[in-house]
Backbone atoms as SQL, in Angstrom:
CREATE TABLE atoms (id INTEGER PRIMARY KEY, chain TEXT, resi INTEGER, resn TEXT, atom TEXT, x REAL, y REAL, z REAL);
INSERT INTO atoms VALUES
  (1, 'A', 1, 'MET', 'N', 231.293, 83.150, 34.136),
  (2, 'A', 1, 'MET', 'CA', 231.933, 82.066, 33.415),
  (3, 'A', 1, 'MET', 'C', 231.611, 82.203, 31.930),
  (4, 'A', 2, 'GLU', 'N', 232.530, 81.804, 31.088),
  (5, 'A', 2, 'GLU', 'CA', 232.312, 81.891, 29.649),
  (6, 'A', 2, 'GLU', 'C', 232.781, 80.622, 28.964),
  (7, 'A', 3, 'ALA', 'N', 232.175, 80.337, 27.820),
  (8, 'A', 3, 'ALA', 'CA', 232.565, 79.192, 27.002),
  (9, 'A', 3, 'ALA', 'C', 232.862, 79.703, 25.600),
  (10, 'A', 4, 'ARG', 'N', 233.920, 79.162, 25.008),
  (11, 'A', 4, 'ARG', 'CA', 234.349, 79.626, 23.696),
  (12, 'A', 4, 'ARG', 'C', 234.270, 78.494, 22.678),
  (13, 'A', 5, 'ALA', 'N', 234.145, 78.911, 21.421),
  (14, 'A', 5, 'ALA', 'CA', 234.242, 77.977, 20.303),
  (15, 'A', 5, 'ALA', 'C', 234.999, 78.686, 19.189),
  (16, 'A', 6, 'TYR', 'N', 235.862, 77.940, 18.505),
  (17, 'A', 6, 'TYR', 'CA', 236.696, 78.515, 17.453),
  (18, 'A', 6, 'TYR', 'C', 236.425, 77.808, 16.133),
  (19, 'A', 7, 'LEU', 'N', 236.518, 78.561, 15.058),
  (20, 'A', 7, 'LEU', 'CA', 236.460, 78.005, 13.717),
  (21, 'A', 7, 'LEU', 'C', 237.682, 78.522, 12.983),
  (22, 'A', 8, 'LYS', 'N', 238.562, 77.632, 12.619),
  (23, 'A', 8, 'LYS', 'CA', 239.821, 78.019, 11.973),
  (24, 'A', 8, 'LYS', 'C', 239.786, 77.680, 10.489),
  (25, 'A', 9, 'ASN', 'N', 240.405, 78.536, 9.693),
  (26, 'A', 9, 'ASN', 'CA', 240.590, 78.321, 8.260),
  (27, 'A', 9, 'ASN', 'C', 239.291, 78.085, 7.500),
  (28, 'A', 10, 'ALA', 'N', 238.233, 78.804, 7.858),
  (29, 'A', 10, 'ALA', 'CA', 236.968, 78.695, 7.127),
  (30, 'A', 10, 'ALA', 'C', 237.143, 79.330, 5.754),
  (31, 'A', 11, 'ARG', 'N', 236.673, 78.659, 4.699),
  (32, 'A', 11, 'ARG', 'CA', 236.887, 79.146, 3.343),
  (33, 'A', 11, 'ARG', 'C', 235.830, 80.200, 2.968),
  (34, 'A', 12, 'ILE', 'N', 235.828, 81.284, 3.697),
  (35, 'A', 12, 'ILE', 'CA', 234.934, 82.403, 3.422),
  (36, 'A', 12, 'ILE', 'C', 235.672, 83.672, 3.837),
  (37, 'A', 13, 'ALA', 'N', 235.457, 84.739, 3.109),
  (38, 'A', 13, 'ALA', 'CA', 236.170, 85.980, 3.375),
  (39, 'A', 13, 'ALA', 'C', 235.704, 86.594, 4.704),
  (40, 'A', 14, 'PRO', 'N', 236.612, 87.187, 5.468),
  (41, 'A', 14, 'PRO', 'CA', 236.242, 87.775, 6.760),
  (42, 'A', 14, 'PRO', 'C', 235.190, 88.880, 6.653),
  (43, 'A', 15, 'ARG', 'N', 235.193, 89.622, 5.563),
  (44, 'A', 15, 'ARG', 'CA', 234.192, 90.693, 5.388),
  (45, 'A', 15, 'ARG', 'C', 232.773, 90.145, 5.394),
  (46, 'A', 16, 'LYS', 'N', 232.596, 88.979, 4.776),
  (47, 'A', 16, 'LYS', 'CA', 231.267, 88.378, 4.688),
  (48, 'A', 16, 'LYS', 'C', 230.810, 87.848, 6.048),
  (49, 'A', 17, 'VAL', 'N', 231.763, 87.343, 6.839),
  (50, 'A', 17, 'VAL', 'CA', 231.426, 86.812, 8.161),
  (51, 'A', 17, 'VAL', 'C', 231.097, 87.957, 9.118),
  (52, 'A', 18, 'GLN', 'N', 231.838, 89.066, 9.013),
  (53, 'A', 18, 'GLN', 'CA', 231.666, 90.199, 9.926),
  (54, 'A', 18, 'GLN', 'C', 230.252, 90.766, 9.876),
  (55, 'A', 19, 'ILE', 'N', 229.649, 90.780, 8.693),
  (56, 'A', 19, 'ILE', 'CA', 228.289, 91.303, 8.535),
  (57, 'A', 19, 'ILE', 'C', 227.310, 90.516, 9.400),
  (58, 'A', 20, 'VAL', 'N', 227.437, 89.191, 9.395),
  (59, 'A', 20, 'VAL', 'CA', 226.510, 88.336, 10.153),
  (60, 'A', 20, 'VAL', 'C', 226.821, 88.385, 11.647),
  (61, 'A', 21, 'LEU', 'N', 228.105, 88.462, 11.995),
  (62, 'A', 21, 'LEU', 'CA', 228.470, 88.530, 13.415),
  (63, 'A', 21, 'LEU', 'C', 227.898, 89.780, 14.076),
  (64, 'A', 22, 'ASP', 'N', 227.843, 90.883, 13.341),
  (65, 'A', 22, 'ASP', 'CA', 227.277, 92.112, 13.889),
  (66, 'A', 22, 'ASP', 'C', 225.794, 91.954, 14.222),
  (67, 'A', 23, 'LEU', 'N', 225.116, 91.048, 13.507),
  (68, 'A', 23, 'LEU', 'CA', 223.682, 90.823, 13.764),
  (69, 'A', 23, 'LEU', 'C', 223.434, 90.084, 15.076),
  (70, 'A', 24, 'ILE', 'N', 224.339, 89.172, 15.459),
  (71, 'A', 24, 'ILE', 'CA', 224.065, 88.312, 16.624),
  (72, 'A', 24, 'ILE', 'C', 224.789, 88.742, 17.891),
  (73, 'A', 25, 'ARG', 'N', 225.704, 89.700, 17.806),
  (74, 'A', 25, 'ARG', 'CA', 226.479, 90.108, 18.985),
  (75, 'A', 25, 'ARG', 'C', 225.554, 90.691, 20.052),
  (76, 'A', 26, 'GLY', 'N', 225.650, 90.178, 21.281),
  (77, 'A', 26, 'GLY', 'CA', 224.853, 90.673, 22.400),
  (78, 'A', 26, 'GLY', 'C', 223.482, 90.045, 22.536),
  (79, 'A', 27, 'LYS', 'N', 223.071, 89.219, 21.600),
  (80, 'A', 27, 'LYS', 'CA', 221.744, 88.589, 21.646),
  (81, 'A', 27, 'LYS', 'C', 221.808, 87.294, 22.462),
  (82, 'A', 28, 'ASP', 'N', 220.644, 86.884, 22.987),
  (83, 'A', 28, 'ASP', 'CA', 220.616, 85.602, 23.682),
  (84, 'A', 28, 'ASP', 'C', 220.679, 84.484, 22.634),
  (85, 'A', 29, 'VAL', 'N', 220.977, 83.277, 23.081),
  (86, 'A', 29, 'VAL', 'CA', 221.290, 82.176, 22.166),
  (87, 'A', 29, 'VAL', 'C', 220.100, 81.831, 21.271),
  (88, 'A', 30, 'GLU', 'N', 218.899, 81.806, 21.827),
  (89, 'A', 30, 'GLU', 'CA', 217.719, 81.448, 21.027),
  (90, 'A', 30, 'GLU', 'C', 217.486, 82.467, 19.914),
  (91, 'A', 31, 'THR', 'N', 217.594, 83.751, 20.239),
  (92, 'A', 31, 'THR', 'CA', 217.405, 84.804, 19.237),
  (93, 'A', 31, 'THR', 'C', 218.502, 84.740, 18.181),
  (94, 'A', 32, 'ALA', 'N', 219.731, 84.536, 18.614),
  (95, 'A', 32, 'ALA', 'CA', 220.853, 84.449, 17.683),
  (96, 'A', 32, 'ALA', 'C', 220.677, 83.269, 16.723),
  (97, 'A', 33, 'MET', 'N', 220.214, 82.147, 17.242),
  (98, 'A', 33, 'MET', 'CA', 220.003, 80.977, 16.399),
  (99, 'A', 33, 'MET', 'C', 218.899, 81.240, 15.369),
  (100, 'A', 34, 'ALA', 'N', 217.841, 81.923, 15.789),
  (101, 'A', 34, 'ALA', 'CA', 216.754, 82.254, 14.866),
  (102, 'A', 34, 'ALA', 'C', 217.238, 83.215, 13.778),
  (103, 'A', 35, 'ILE', 'N', 218.072, 84.186, 14.163),
  (104, 'A', 35, 'ILE', 'CA', 218.620, 85.131, 13.180),
  (105, 'A', 35, 'ILE', 'C', 219.476, 84.381, 12.161),
  (106, 'A', 36, 'LEU', 'N', 220.308, 83.457, 12.636),
  (107, 'A', 36, 'LEU', 'CA', 221.184, 82.717, 11.727),
  (108, 'A', 36, 'LEU', 'C', 220.396, 81.806, 10.789),
  (109, 'A', 37, 'LYS', 'N', 219.307, 81.232, 11.283),
  (110, 'A', 37, 'LYS', 'CA', 218.502, 80.349, 10.439),
  (111, 'A', 37, 'LYS', 'C', 217.795, 81.110, 9.323),
  (112, 'A', 38, 'HIS', 'N', 217.410, 82.369, 9.582),
  (113, 'A', 38, 'HIS', 'CA', 216.571, 83.110, 8.638),
  (114, 'A', 38, 'HIS', 'C', 217.309, 84.194, 7.869),
  (115, 'A', 39, 'THR', 'N', 218.621, 84.267, 7.998),
  (116, 'A', 39, 'THR', 'CA', 219.392, 85.259, 7.253),
  (117, 'A', 39, 'THR', 'C', 220.003, 84.587, 6.032),
  (118, 'A', 40, 'PRO', 'N', 219.749, 85.119, 4.834),
  (119, 'A', 40, 'PRO', 'CA', 220.248, 84.463, 3.620),
  (120, 'A', 40, 'PRO', 'C', 221.686, 84.854, 3.279),
  (121, 'A', 41, 'LYS', 'N', 222.620, 84.498, 4.141),
  (122, 'A', 41, 'LYS', 'CA', 224.043, 84.755, 3.903),
  (123, 'A', 41, 'LYS', 'C', 224.786, 83.428, 4.000),
  (124, 'A', 42, 'SER', 'N', 225.858, 83.290, 3.226),
  (125, 'A', 42, 'SER', 'CA', 226.593, 82.031, 3.219),
  (126, 'A', 42, 'SER', 'C', 227.327, 81.786, 4.540),
  (127, 'A', 43, 'ALA', 'N', 227.653, 82.851, 5.262),
  (128, 'A', 43, 'ALA', 'CA', 228.358, 82.704, 6.537),
  (129, 'A', 43, 'ALA', 'C', 227.468, 82.100, 7.621),
  (130, 'A', 44, 'CYS', 'N', 226.167, 82.140, 7.450),
  (131, 'A', 44, 'CYS', 'CA', 225.248, 81.664, 8.489),
  (132, 'A', 44, 'CYS', 'C', 225.406, 80.172, 8.763),
  (133, 'A', 45, 'GLU', 'N', 225.729, 79.387, 7.743),
  (134, 'A', 45, 'GLU', 'CA', 225.921, 77.944, 7.954),
  (135, 'A', 45, 'GLU', 'C', 227.081, 77.691, 8.907),
  (136, 'A', 46, 'TYR', 'N', 228.200, 78.364, 8.661),
  (137, 'A', 46, 'TYR', 'CA', 229.367, 78.215, 9.531),
  (138, 'A', 46, 'TYR', 'C', 229.050, 78.669, 10.957),
  (139, 'A', 47, 'LEU', 'N', 228.388, 79.829, 11.080),
  (140, 'A', 47, 'LEU', 'CA', 228.166, 80.427, 12.394),
  (141, 'A', 47, 'LEU', 'C', 227.112, 79.678, 13.202),
  (142, 'A', 48, 'GLU', 'N', 226.133, 79.098, 12.529),
  (143, 'A', 48, 'GLU', 'CA', 225.118, 78.319, 13.233),
  (144, 'A', 48, 'GLU', 'C', 225.757, 77.096, 13.899),
  (145, 'A', 49, 'LYS', 'N', 226.634, 76.431, 13.157),
  (146, 'A', 49, 'LYS', 'CA', 227.345, 75.270, 13.690),
  (147, 'A', 49, 'LYS', 'C', 228.266, 75.680, 14.837),
  (148, 'A', 50, 'LEU', 'N', 228.917, 76.838, 14.687),
  (149, 'A', 50, 'LEU', 'CA', 229.831, 77.327, 15.713),
  (150, 'A', 50, 'LEU', 'C', 229.075, 77.699, 16.992),
  (151, 'A', 51, 'LEU', 'N', 227.900, 78.310, 16.846),
  (152, 'A', 51, 'LEU', 'CA', 227.087, 78.683, 18.009),
  (153, 'A', 51, 'LEU', 'C', 226.623, 77.433, 18.757),
  (154, 'A', 52, 'LYS', 'N', 226.209, 76.412, 18.025),
  (155, 'A', 52, 'LYS', 'CA', 225.811, 75.156, 18.664),
  (156, 'A', 52, 'LYS', 'C', 226.977, 74.551, 19.443),
  (157, 'A', 53, 'SER', 'N', 228.173, 74.656, 18.879),
  (158, 'A', 53, 'SER', 'CA', 229.360, 74.125, 19.541),
  (159, 'A', 53, 'SER', 'C', 229.661, 74.886, 20.826),
  (160, 'A', 54, 'ALA', 'N', 229.543, 76.214, 20.781),
  (161, 'A', 54, 'ALA', 'CA', 229.799, 77.033, 21.970),
  (162, 'A', 54, 'ALA', 'C', 228.789, 76.723, 23.076),
  (163, 'A', 55, 'VAL', 'N', 227.535, 76.530, 22.698),
  (164, 'A', 55, 'VAL', 'CA', 226.496, 76.202, 23.682),
  (165, 'A', 55, 'VAL', 'C', 226.766, 74.824, 24.292),
  (166, 'A', 56, 'ALA', 'N', 227.164, 73.871, 23.462),
  (167, 'A', 56, 'ALA', 'CA', 227.489, 72.527, 23.965),
  (168, 'A', 56, 'ALA', 'C', 228.688, 72.577, 24.905),
  (169, 'A', 57, 'ASN', 'N', 229.695, 73.399, 24.572),
  (170, 'A', 57, 'ASN', 'CA', 230.845, 73.559, 25.461),
  (171, 'A', 57, 'ASN', 'C', 230.411, 74.121, 26.808),
  (172, 'A', 58, 'ALA', 'N', 229.504, 75.106, 26.779),
  (173, 'A', 58, 'ALA', 'CA', 229.035, 75.733, 28.014),
  (174, 'A', 58, 'ALA', 'C', 228.289, 74.729, 28.890),
  (175, 'A', 59, 'GLU', 'N', 227.431, 73.933, 28.266),
  (176, 'A', 59, 'GLU', 'CA', 226.631, 72.967, 29.025),
  (177, 'A', 59, 'GLU', 'C', 227.487, 71.828, 29.584),
  (178, 'A', 60, 'ASN', 'N', 228.304, 71.230, 28.721),
  (179, 'A', 60, 'ASN', 'CA', 229.027, 70.020, 29.110),
  (180, 'A', 60, 'ASN', 'C', 230.276, 70.297, 29.932),
  (181, 'A', 61, 'ASN', 'N', 231.015, 71.345, 29.597),
  (182, 'A', 61, 'ASN', 'CA', 232.285, 71.587, 30.285),
  (183, 'A', 61, 'ASN', 'C', 232.142, 72.453, 31.536),
  (184, 'A', 62, 'PHE', 'N', 231.166, 73.370, 31.533),
  (185, 'A', 62, 'PHE', 'CA', 231.054, 74.319, 32.636),
  (186, 'A', 62, 'PHE', 'C', 229.727, 74.231, 33.383),
  (187, 'A', 63, 'GLY', 'N', 228.807, 73.371, 32.954),
  (188, 'A', 63, 'GLY', 'CA', 227.539, 73.173, 33.645),
  (189, 'A', 63, 'GLY', 'C', 226.630, 74.387, 33.627),
  (190, 'A', 64, 'MET', 'N', 226.707, 75.192, 32.599),
  (191, 'A', 64, 'MET', 'CA', 225.841, 76.378, 32.505),
  (192, 'A', 64, 'MET', 'C', 224.464, 75.984, 31.995),
  (193, 'A', 65, 'ASP', 'N', 223.476, 76.837, 32.285),
  (194, 'A', 65, 'ASP', 'CA', 222.107, 76.610, 31.830),
  (195, 'A', 65, 'ASP', 'C', 221.946, 77.205, 30.431),
  (196, 'A', 66, 'LYS', 'N', 221.447, 76.409, 29.496),
  (197, 'A', 66, 'LYS', 'CA', 221.312, 76.835, 28.101),
  (198, 'A', 66, 'LYS', 'C', 220.374, 78.029, 27.952),
  (199, 'A', 67, 'ASN', 'N', 219.370, 78.125, 28.802),
  (200, 'A', 67, 'ASN', 'CA', 218.373, 79.191, 28.684),
  (201, 'A', 67, 'ASN', 'C', 218.910, 80.557, 29.116),
  (202, 'A', 68, 'ASN', 'N', 219.994, 80.590, 29.877),
  (203, 'A', 68, 'ASN', 'CA', 220.543, 81.859, 30.362),
  (204, 'A', 68, 'ASN', 'C', 221.752, 82.347, 29.571),
  (205, 'A', 69, 'LEU', 'N', 222.072, 81.677, 28.468),
  (206, 'A', 69, 'LEU', 'CA', 223.267, 82.038, 27.711),
  (207, 'A', 69, 'LEU', 'C', 222.982, 83.147, 26.704),
  (208, 'A', 70, 'TYR', 'N', 224.011, 83.968, 26.465),
  (209, 'A', 70, 'TYR', 'CA', 223.945, 84.991, 25.416),
  (210, 'A', 70, 'TYR', 'C', 225.311, 85.113, 24.747),
  (211, 'A', 71, 'VAL', 'N', 225.321, 85.639, 23.534),
  (212, 'A', 71, 'VAL', 'CA', 226.560, 85.811, 22.774),
  (213, 'A', 71, 'VAL', 'C', 227.236, 87.079, 23.284),
  (214, 'A', 72, 'SER', 'N', 228.267, 86.914, 24.100),
  (215, 'A', 72, 'SER', 'CA', 228.905, 88.078, 24.708),
  (216, 'A', 72, 'SER', 'C', 229.966, 88.677, 23.803),
  (217, 'A', 73, 'GLU', 'N', 230.608, 87.842, 23.026),
  (218, 'A', 73, 'GLU', 'CA', 231.721, 88.315, 22.210),
  (219, 'A', 73, 'GLU', 'C', 231.801, 87.450, 20.957),
  (220, 'A', 74, 'CYS', 'N', 232.008, 88.078, 19.816),
  (221, 'A', 74, 'CYS', 'CA', 232.237, 87.326, 18.585),
  (222, 'A', 74, 'CYS', 'C', 233.033, 88.203, 17.631),
  (223, 'A', 75, 'PHE', 'N', 234.061, 87.612, 17.058),
  (224, 'A', 75, 'PHE', 'CA', 234.885, 88.377, 16.126),
  (225, 'A', 75, 'PHE', 'C', 235.522, 87.439, 15.112),
  (226, 'A', 76, 'VAL', 'N', 235.994, 88.040, 14.019),
  (227, 'A', 76, 'VAL', 'CA', 236.635, 87.286, 12.956),
  (228, 'A', 76, 'VAL', 'C', 237.983, 87.915, 12.649),
  (229, 'A', 77, 'CYS', 'N', 238.978, 87.054, 12.413),
  (230, 'A', 77, 'CYS', 'CA', 240.317, 87.497, 12.030),
  (231, 'A', 77, 'CYS', 'C', 240.640, 86.846, 10.686),
  (232, 'A', 78, 'PRO', 'N', 241.434, 87.515, 9.860),
  (233, 'A', 78, 'PRO', 'CA', 241.799, 86.892, 8.581),
  (234, 'A', 78, 'PRO', 'C', 242.749, 85.718, 8.789),
  (235, 'A', 79, 'GLY', 'N', 242.515, 84.646, 8.043),
  (236, 'A', 79, 'GLY', 'CA', 243.382, 83.489, 8.075),
  (237, 'A', 79, 'GLY', 'C', 244.363, 83.547, 6.911),
  (238, 'A', 80, 'PRO', 'N', 245.003, 82.436, 6.614),
  (239, 'A', 80, 'PRO', 'CA', 245.934, 82.420, 5.486),
  (240, 'A', 80, 'PRO', 'C', 245.204, 82.648, 4.165),
  (241, 'A', 81, 'ILE', 'N', 245.867, 83.315, 3.241),
  (242, 'A', 81, 'ILE', 'CA', 245.276, 83.629, 1.947),
  (243, 'A', 81, 'ILE', 'C', 245.877, 82.688, 0.898),
  (244, 'A', 82, 'MET', 'N', 244.996, 82.012, 0.168),
  (245, 'A', 82, 'MET', 'CA', 245.465, 81.139, -0.914),
  (246, 'A', 82, 'MET', 'C', 245.576, 81.983, -2.177),
  (247, 'A', 83, 'LYS', 'N', 246.717, 81.924, -2.816),
  (248, 'A', 83, 'LYS', 'CA', 246.953, 82.719, -4.014),
  (249, 'A', 83, 'LYS', 'C', 246.804, 81.832, -5.237),
  (250, 'A', 84, 'ARG', 'N', 245.953, 82.247, -6.147),
  (251, 'A', 84, 'ARG', 'CA', 245.701, 81.506, -7.379),
  (252, 'A', 84, 'ARG', 'C', 245.936, 82.427, -8.570),
  (253, 'A', 85, 'ILE', 'N', 246.119, 81.834, -9.734),
  (254, 'A', 85, 'ILE', 'CA', 246.382, 82.592, -10.952),
  (255, 'A', 85, 'ILE', 'C', 245.232, 82.390, -11.930),
  (256, 'A', 86, 'MET', 'N', 244.764, 83.503, -12.513),
  (257, 'A', 86, 'MET', 'CA', 243.747, 83.452, -13.557),
  (258, 'A', 86, 'MET', 'C', 244.398, 83.880, -14.875),
  (259, 'A', 87, 'PRO', 'N', 244.472, 82.981, -15.862),
  (260, 'A', 87, 'PRO', 'CA', 245.085, 83.359, -17.133),
  (261, 'A', 87, 'PRO', 'C', 244.270, 84.437, -17.845),
  (262, 'A', 88, 'ARG', 'N', 244.965, 85.409, -18.413),
  (263, 'A', 88, 'ARG', 'CA', 244.319, 86.485, -19.157),
  (264, 'A', 88, 'ARG', 'C', 244.902, 86.531, -20.573),
  (265, 'A', 89, 'ASP', 'N', 244.423, 87.457, -21.351),
  (266, 'A', 89, 'ASP', 'CA', 244.874, 87.524, -22.738),
  (267, 'A', 89, 'ASP', 'C', 246.332, 87.991, -22.856),
  (268, 'A', 90, 'HIS', 'N', 246.945, 87.712, -23.983),
  (269, 'A', 90, 'HIS', 'CA', 248.329, 88.079, -24.298),
  (270, 'A', 90, 'HIS', 'C', 249.326, 87.485, -23.305),
  (271, 'A', 91, 'GLY', 'N', 249.026, 86.317, -22.740),
  (272, 'A', 91, 'GLY', 'CA', 249.964, 85.639, -21.862),
  (273, 'A', 91, 'GLY', 'C', 250.090, 86.225, -20.471),
  (274, 'A', 92, 'ARG', 'N', 249.195, 87.125, -20.102),
  (275, 'A', 92, 'ARG', 'CA', 249.255, 87.720, -18.762),
  (276, 'A', 92, 'ARG', 'C', 248.645, 86.753, -17.745),
  (277, 'A', 93, 'ALA', 'N', 248.907, 87.037, -16.481),
  (278, 'A', 93, 'ALA', 'CA', 248.323, 86.240, -15.403),
  (279, 'A', 93, 'ALA', 'C', 247.862, 87.189, -14.305),
  (280, 'A', 94, 'PHE', 'N', 246.577, 87.133, -13.961),
  (281, 'A', 94, 'PHE', 'CA', 246.043, 87.948, -12.875),
  (282, 'A', 94, 'PHE', 'C', 245.958, 87.091, -11.631),
  (283, 'A', 95, 'ARG', 'N', 246.246, 87.698, -10.497),
  (284, 'A', 95, 'ARG', 'CA', 246.235, 86.974, -9.229),
  (285, 'A', 95, 'ARG', 'C', 244.843, 87.016, -8.615),
  (286, 'A', 96, 'ILE', 'N', 244.415, 85.868, -8.104),
  (287, 'A', 96, 'ILE', 'CA', 243.157, 85.771, -7.358),
  (288, 'A', 96, 'ILE', 'C', 243.519, 85.416, -5.927),
  (289, 'A', 97, 'LEU', 'N', 242.965, 86.143, -4.963),
  (290, 'A', 97, 'LEU', 'CA', 243.215, 85.893, -3.547),
  (291, 'A', 97, 'LEU', 'C', 241.985, 85.215, -2.944),
  (292, 'A', 98, 'LYS', 'N', 242.152, 83.981, -2.532),
  (293, 'A', 98, 'LYS', 'CA', 241.048, 83.262, -1.880),
  (294, 'A', 98, 'LYS', 'C', 241.265, 83.377, -0.382),
  (295, 'A', 99, 'ARG', 'N', 240.443, 84.179, 0.252),
  (296, 'A', 99, 'ARG', 'CA', 240.635, 84.519, 1.660),
  (297, 'A', 99, 'ARG', 'C', 239.981, 83.490, 2.572),
  (298, 'A', 100, 'THR', 'N', 240.568, 83.331, 3.763),
  (299, 'A', 100, 'THR', 'CA', 240.012, 82.439, 4.778),
  (300, 'A', 100, 'THR', 'C', 239.833, 83.223, 6.075),
  (301, 'A', 101, 'SER', 'N', 239.096, 82.632, 7.011),
  (302, 'A', 101, 'SER', 'CA', 238.744, 83.319, 8.247),
  (303, 'A', 101, 'SER', 'C', 238.995, 82.439, 9.458),
  (304, 'A', 102, 'HIS', 'N', 239.342, 83.084, 10.569),
  (305, 'A', 102, 'HIS', 'CA', 239.366, 82.457, 11.888),
  (306, 'A', 102, 'HIS', 'C', 238.270, 83.156, 12.704),
  (307, 'A', 103, 'VAL', 'N', 237.250, 82.413, 13.133),
  (308, 'A', 103, 'VAL', 'CA', 236.111, 82.987, 13.856),
  (309, 'A', 103, 'VAL', 'C', 236.149, 82.512, 15.303),
  (310, 'A', 104, 'THR', 'N', 235.908, 83.439, 16.232),
  (311, 'A', 104, 'THR', 'CA', 235.813, 83.115, 17.656),
  (312, 'A', 104, 'THR', 'C', 234.453, 83.571, 18.163),
  (313, 'A', 105, 'LEU', 'N', 233.780, 82.696, 18.895),
  (314, 'A', 105, 'LEU', 'CA', 232.458, 83.014, 19.446),
  (315, 'A', 105, 'LEU', 'C', 232.465, 82.659, 20.932),
  (316, 'A', 106, 'VAL', 'N', 232.055, 83.612, 21.772),
  (317, 'A', 106, 'VAL', 'CA', 232.057, 83.430, 23.224),
  (318, 'A', 106, 'VAL', 'C', 230.636, 83.594, 23.749),
  (319, 'A', 107, 'VAL', 'N', 230.185, 82.637, 24.547),
  (320, 'A', 107, 'VAL', 'CA', 228.886, 82.764, 25.211),
  (321, 'A', 107, 'VAL', 'C', 229.088, 82.859, 26.717),
  (322, 'A', 108, 'LYS', 'N', 228.269, 83.685, 27.349),
  (323, 'A', 108, 'LYS', 'CA', 228.306, 83.848, 28.807),
  (324, 'A', 108, 'LYS', 'C', 226.906, 83.621, 29.356),
  (325, 'A', 109, 'GLU', 'N', 226.872, 83.428, 30.681),
  (326, 'A', 109, 'GLU', 'CA', 225.592, 83.220, 31.361),
  (327, 'A', 109, 'GLU', 'C', 225.121, 84.542, 31.965),
  (328, 'A', 110, 'LYS', 'N', 223.813, 84.825, 31.779),
  (329, 'A', 110, 'LYS', 'CA', 223.248, 86.037, 32.380),
  (330, 'A', 110, 'LYS', 'C', 223.216, 85.891, 33.895),
  (331, 'A', 111, 'GLU', 'N', 223.312, 87.016, 34.581),
  (332, 'A', 111, 'GLU', 'CA', 223.322, 86.955, 36.042),
  (333, 'A', 111, 'GLU', 'C', 222.007, 87.400, 36.633);
């Protein structure tokens, strides 16, 4: 059995989230939570909240034991890109792309 949690339209670039997701993939929930608490990356705040949500989904919706859970799958997809303009000299305009992310985190129970 598996429980999922989704984070849509997070205002952080997918590249930054992918670095942290690689750290917690395959780890048990307690270890993953400790890694997220002690890693100085901006994506950790989003992912810590998402992991708590996935664990709560597993406990409340599927009756799984919190101590036997591990992060079986986690990935990030690019969301919509907000396009902004930065004024430059001589009347030019440079485009700024503010990227967003869709994050999916899946926890499963060990057998």
